[in-house]
C-alpha positions in Angstrom: 106.7 90.3 95.2 107.7 93.7 95.4 109.9 92.9 92.3 107.4 92.0 90.2 104.5 93.9 91.5 107.4 96.7 90.6 107.7 95.1 86.4 103.8 94.9 86.1 104.1 98.5 87.0 106.8 99.8 84.6 106.0 97.6 81.7 103.0 98.6 80.3 104.5 102.8 79.5 107.6 101.0 78.4 108.5 100.7 74.3 108.4 97.3 72.4 112.2 97.2 72.2 112.7 97.8 76.0 113.3 95.2 78.1 113.0 94.1 81.7 115.5 91.3 83.8 113.9 90.2 87.5 115.2 87.9 89.5 113.2 85.6 91.3 115.6 84.9 94.4 114.6 84.4 97.9 111.0 82.1 99.0 110.9 81.1 95.0 109.6 77.5 95.9 106.1 79.9 97.2 106.7 82.3 94.3 107.0 80.4 91.8 103.0 79.7 92.1 102.8 83.4 92.5 104.4 83.6 89.0 102.5 80.8 87.1 99.4 82.3 88.2 101.1 85.0 86.2 101.4 83.8 83.0 98.9 81.8 82.7 99.7 78.2 83.8 99.5 76.2 86.4 101.5 74.1 88.2 
């Protein structure tokens, strides 16, 4: 969740030609629902 929070903070300040690569690992069974909510879909 810390990495996702940092992506949300940094992304709006980036140029359109820049990308962010973030690795979700660890408790993926828990994180997948948070990520899907932020991306706008339900699992």
